[in-house]
C-alpha positions in Angstrom: -70.9 185.9 -2.1 -69.9 183.1 -3.7 -67.8 183.0 -6.5 -69.7 181.6 -10.0 -68.2 179.3 -12.1 -68.9 179.0 -15.3 -67.4 176.3 -17.1 -68.3 173.5 -14.3 -72.0 172.5 -14.4 -73.1 169.6 -12.0 -76.9 169.9 -13.7 -78.3 170.1 -16.9 -79.3 174.2 -17.1 -81.9 175.7 -19.0 -81.4 178.2 -21.7 -83.1 181.1 -20.7 -80.6 184.1 -21.1 -81.2 187.2 -22.9 -78.0 188.7 -22.9 -75.8 186.0 -24.8 -75.4 182.2 -25.4 -77.7 180.1 -22.8 -76.5 176.4 -22.5 -77.9 173.1 -22.0 -75.1 170.7 -20.7 -75.4 167.1 -20.4 -73.0 165.0 -19.1 -71.2 162.3 -21.6 -70.8 159.3 -20.6 -68.8 157.5 -24.1 -67.2 159.0 -26.7 -66.1 162.6 -25.6 -62.7 164.8 -25.7 -61.8 167.4 -23.0 -60.6 170.4 -24.7 -59.1 173.3 -22.9 -60.6 176.6 -22.7 -57.4 178.1 -23.7 -57.9 176.4 -26.7 -61.4 176.5 -27.3 -61.3 179.8 -26.7 -57.9 180.7 -27.9 -58.0 184.6 -28.9 -55.2 184.5 -31.4 -56.6 181.4 -33.7 -58.6 181.3 -36.0 -61.6 179.4 -36.0 -60.6 177.0 -38.5 -57.4 176.3 -36.3 -59.2 175.9 -33.3 -61.8 173.4 -35.2 -59.1 171.2 -36.5 -56.8 171.2 -32.9 -60.1 169.4 -31.4 -61.1 167.0 -34.5 -56.9 165.8 -34.6 -57.4 165.7 -30.2 -60.5 163.5 -30.4 -58.5 160.7 -33.0 -56.8 157.6 -31.7 -53.5 157.5 -32.2 -52.2 156.3 -35.6 -54.6 158.5 -37.6 -53.3 159.9 -40.4 -54.0 163.8 -40.1 -51.9 164.9 -43.4 -53.4 168.1 -45.6 -54.5 165.5 -48.2 -56.1 163.2 -45.7 -58.4 166.2 -43.6 -58.8 168.0 -47.0 -60.8 165.1 -48.3 -62.7 164.9 -45.3 -63.8 168.4 -44.4 -64.8 171.2 -47.3 -62.2 173.9 -46.2 -60.0 172.7 -48.9 -55.9 172.0 -48.8 -54.9 175.6 -48.3 -56.9 176.5 -45.7 -56.1 173.6 -43.8 -52.4 173.8 -44.4 -52.3 177.5 -42.7 -54.7 176.3 -39.9 -51.9 173.4 -39.3 -49.1 176.3 -39.3 -50.8 178.2 -36.6 -51.2 175.2 -34.7 -47.5 174.6 -35.0 -47.2 178.5 -33.8 -49.0 178.4 -30.8 -47.5 174.7 -29.3 -50.9 172.8 -30.2 -49.1 170.4 -33.1 -45.4 169.7 -34.0 -44.8 168.0 -37.7 -41.0 166.5 -37.9 -39.9 164.8 -41.0 -38.3 161.0 -40.1 -36.6 158.8 -42.4 -37.8 154.9 -42.1 -35.8 152.2 -42.3 -36.5 151.4 -45.1 -35.3 154.8 -46.4 -38.7 156.5 -47.0 -38.8 160.0 -45.4 -42.6 160.6 -43.5 -44.4 163.4 -41.7 -44.4 162.2 -37.5 -47.2 164.5 -35.8 -47.9 165.2 -32.6 -50.7 166.9 -30.9 -50.9 168.4 -27.3 -53.9 168.9 -25.8 -51.4 172.1 -23.7 -49.4 174.6 -25.8 -45.9 173.4 -25.6 -43.2 176.5 -25.4 -40.7 176.8 -27.8 -38.2 176.0 -25.7 -39.9 172.4 -25.0 -40.6 172.4 -28.5 -36.9 172.2 -29.7 -35.9 170.0 -27.2 -35.0 166.8 -28.5 -37.2 164.1 -27.4 -35.2 160.6 -26.9 -34.6 158.7 -29.7 -36.7 155.7 -29.9 -37.6 153.3 -33.2 -40.6 155.0 -35.4 -44.0 153.4 -35.3 -45.2 151.1 -38.3 -46.4 153.7 -41.1 -49.5 152.8 -42.0 -49.0 153.3 -45.3 -45.8 151.0 -45.1 -46.4 147.5 -45.1 -44.3 145.3 -43.4 -45.2 142.7 -45.9 -45.0 141.6 -49.6 -47.3 144.2 -51.4 -50.6 142.6 -52.7 -51.4 141.8 -56.3 -50.4 144.1 -58.9 -53.8 146.2 -60.3 -52.0 145.1 -64.1 -52.4 141.8 -64.3 -49.5 139.9 -65.3 -48.9 138.0 -68.4 -49.9 133.7 -68.7 -49.5 131.3 -71.7 -51.7 130.6 -74.0 -51.1 126.7 -74.4 -50.0 126.3 -70.3 -48.8 122.7 -69.6 -47.4 121.0 -66.4 -44.0 120.8 -67.1 -43.6 124.3 -68.4 -45.3 124.8 -65.1 -42.7 123.2 -63.3 -39.9 124.7 -64.8 -41.2 128.1 -64.5 -41.4 127.7 -60.6 -38.4 127.1 -60.7 -37.1 129.8 -62.0 -38.8 131.7 -59.5 -37.7 129.5 -56.3 -34.1 130.1 -58.1 -33.8 133.5 -58.2 -32.7 133.7 -54.6 -29.7 132.0 -55.6 -28.9 134.9 -57.8 -29.8 137.8 -55.6 -30.8 137.1 -52.0 -33.3 140.5 -52.0 -35.3 138.0 -54.8 -36.2 135.8 -51.9 -40.0 134.6 -52.7 -42.7 133.4 -50.2 -44.6 130.2 -51.7 -47.9 132.3 -52.3 -45.7 134.7 -54.4 -44.2 132.0 -56.2 -47.6 130.0 -57.1 -48.7 133.8 -58.2 -45.9 134.2 -60.2 -45.4 130.8 -62.0 -47.7 131.8 -64.9 -46.2 135.0 -65.9 -42.5 133.1 -66.4 -44.5 130.1 -68.3 -45.8 132.8 -70.5 -42.0 134.1 -71.3 -40.7 130.7 -71.1 -43.7 129.6 -74.1 -42.0 132.5 -76.3 -39.0 130.6 -76.4 -37.0 131.9 -73.5 -34.5 129.6 -71.9 -35.0 129.5 -68.0 -31.3 130.9 -67.2 -32.2 134.0 -69.7 -35.2 134.8 -67.5 -33.4 134.4 -64.4 -30.7 137.1 -65.7 -33.4 139.1 -67.1 -35.7 139.6 -64.1 -32.3 140.0 -61.5 -30.3 142.2 -63.7 -29.8 146.0 -62.6 -31.0 145.6 -59.6 -31.4 148.7 -57.6 -28.7 149.7 -55.2 -31.5 150.1 -52.1 -32.4 147.1 -53.0 -36.5 146.4 -53.0 -39.0 146.3 -50.7 -41.7 143.7 -52.0 -40.0 141.3 -54.2 -42.8 140.2 -55.6 -44.5 143.6 -56.7 -41.1 144.1 -58.3 -40.6 140.8 -60.5 -44.6 141.4 -61.5 -43.9 144.4 -63.2 -40.6 143.2 -64.7 -42.3 139.7 -66.1 -45.3 142.5 -67.4 -43.3 145.1 -68.8 -40.2 143.4 -69.8 -42.5 140.7 -71.6 -40.8 139.7 -74.7 -42.7 139.4 -78.3 -44.3 135.9 -79.8 -41.4 134.3 -82.0 -42.3 134.5 -85.6 -44.1 131.9 -87.0 -42.1 129.4 -89.1 -41.2 129.8 -92.5 -42.8 127.7 -95.0 -40.5 126.1 -97.6 -40.9 128.5 -101.1 -43.2 126.1 -103.4 -41.2 125.1 -106.6 -42.2 127.7 -109.5 -43.4 125.2 -112.8 -41.4 125.1 -115.8 -41.5 127.5 -118.3 -43.7 127.4 -121.6 -41.8 126.2 -124.2 -43.0 126.0 -128.2 -43.2 122.3 -129.2 -40.4 122.2 -132.4 -42.2 119.8 -134.3 -45.8 120.9 -133.5 -45.5 124.2 -132.5 -48.1 123.6 -129.4 -47.4 125.1 -126.0 -45.6 122.9 -123.1 -43.7 123.4 -120.4 -40.0 122.0 -119.8 -36.8 123.4 -118.4 -35.4 123.5 -121.7 -36.8 124.2 -125.8 -37.8 121.1 -127.5 -40.4 118.8 -128.6 -43.8 117.7 -126.8 -44.1 115.0 -125.2 -46.6 113.5 -128.1 -43.6 114.7 -130.8 -40.9 113.1 -129.3 -41.7 109.4 -129.4 -42.1 110.6 -133.5 -38.9 112.0 -133.3 -36.8 108.8 -131.7 -38.3 106.6 -134.0 -37.2 108.6 -137.1 -34.0 108.7 -135.6 
């Protein structure tokens, strides 16, 4: 008698069994993932873990599979997904290790196994290799910040040129503040706003380059955009107007007793000639 193989079907099979599940199997020619029965029928894994392992194995290399990312895609929530990931780690279908990128950032490297790994194999350190670029770790300067940078109230060409020189010269104060041409153009209006408020070009450079982080900055343009916005000085106070001269006090004329303004008591303008004539 020929042995039956329930897991290999050469052609479509009708689902007419009365003693359990039936199958209608069709061949996949594209967009399919091969999953072993050791996973699909694992006796110790929860259905959540089995489904999660199947989903992860179907993803392209480099896809993010963090707890928050998965919880945003499925209704199980972070707690159940975290528990399922621990199950897969425990049974050798998943490994998660912490790695430090050249920038100093700590990331989690996740490896999915379509066949379960033994604890010995998982504990054996793999040959060291350079970590793959983190999708969240841009290799180029960050794009324009969400918060708008300052701009001058009355832009003019000389101030604009001075602002460009200020930005281009920052690298002489600190090589870590080397900017691309596009970043200089984008940040020039913000520097012009500082110059418009009476800050000298050297003082602008000194403020922007002061107190640099010891580990440096990954994105100089974003770092400077933040400083230009957060440290923007207030506008200078308006020039004080000279106080108007106070009028002379009122005096009573010694001749006619009429009130008139004069710095000292005496006679009014009409009585003064009479007195002079009498003298």
